[in-house]
N, C-alpha and C positions, 0 to 999 in steps of 0.2 A: 694679554689684555683682556681677556673675554672674560676670564674668572673674576675680575675686577668688577669689570661691566655688570655681568651677572650679581655680582652683590648689590651693587649700585642701585641696580632696578627693581631688586628686592625691599628697596626703603621704602616706605619709613618702617624701622624694627620696632617691637614692643619693648617696653622698658623689663629688665628682670623683675622678681617678685620682689618685694621688700624683705620675706623671710629667708631669702637665699644669702643677704647678708653679703655681696658683693655688688662691685661695681661692673665686673665685664665677666666675660666667660670665654675658655678658649675651645674650639673645635676643630679637631684633627680631622680629615678628609682623605680618601685616598683617590688621587685623578689619573687617569691614563690619556695622555695625548698622543695625536698620530703629527707627524711629518715625513710628509711626500711616502706614506705609506707605511711607515716603520713606526711601532709603537713604542713611546716614552715613557718610564715611570718616574 
């Protein structure tokens, strides 16, 4: 849930430039989580 909160904390986001001719964009990221000292990907 921290990722969702981080995204919400970054709001408001600027609209995409009109010349991109799209309503949204997909951003792919790499996240590494730790749980009791064990790394999860």
